[in-house]
Steps between C-alpha positions, in 0.01 A plus 500: 500500500556870448363582163675773301241756407560816291263778592447811283417772753331746268142535376431364154292637216334275249596480133246233421267529201149370568139593445381629834157614379257694718675397820822677396317808385340531842823452688758687293621840625697746294828618668807706420820293516857531372699254286826465692743397229798602720440211745706191429401151617712220640346155521695227680820697467462571127392817328160453351302700240124418504342454161151426374401202279612693186849575644426866572679639808270576796577781743406486869219736602522732802173608663467672837847393602448132417671319216293259288659233282356292214398181681510257203846604398630485854333164542683368201835629640432313822367196313166537670167448319266794460146426392189706449176355640240684291204329669598635843675813369831427677869437433652190645878494557627147533258201531176475310285778356200272527531441872758749625616247758845375574707408803361160598145536384467410132139501382289318244503134399826306508635354176792279406503636137825662402450858364554513123741796526723318742795308342439123493824443698423755771522300829170438680472249785288196439245599770468867374141637510480815292288811579449855360653437164518805274663472157587785267807677365778722639705705252371278219611186686265226630431558868319325783441556872365232725520343850528135590479296821757233582632290788834432328826559680556869436879498510508229239240682284686834533827347396329337206380842384848648545650233280228529242550882465876458483454260203274761339779756510399715800692829511373662824401320816346551843487156660414417861438128550474289809290223644222738606444667162661700224495818308654519148524775241682410177521620144666398177499621141166337432322485834442662843353333812412567858414217738410546868346279765267548796332272752152389404219607725138402563410202287852504357669462838777246482586594141740755372374756246745565217437817295647512151532786253653395164549661167706372209532194278 
């Protein structure tokens, strides 16, 4: 199945707040850059104004001919998780900040426990084994990212998700579903979700890995 992937072909600057300690002090370099407030952004065909957690407008930065964008704000616009892994001093876009692994190789111990931030009626197949669960908040809404393994018929599962989101009042959709896998991006007044699939590898061969990013009630 051809998966629909949106790529942002620009470098990104970080607007994450974290205590970086001595490591940051040793690796920070002062530069001269320009706030480029004249540059407008279009995300998935819609004009987008990046803002910080307090609602303040963020301007792109231009440095040495390269444009840098606030990664957390852009991640939210694309409904992609952005996490700061303080232990390893890194930013993880999509997947798990604890492992940094996606695409068929979820790490850690498997669990059948449903994440507390996931709605109780959110469809999960009966054989789902969950990995890399991270729970938090996104724009003051409960949020969770996780991966799970399944052998369930993917066309049936994908259509089940489509029906579920329609019942939840989805207002924007990117849906590509067939027997080999699916990719779904939906949003409503109270939620946003991205679900994609990939073939399991290594010890997970024979399974499909389903990656879920959810925020909302």
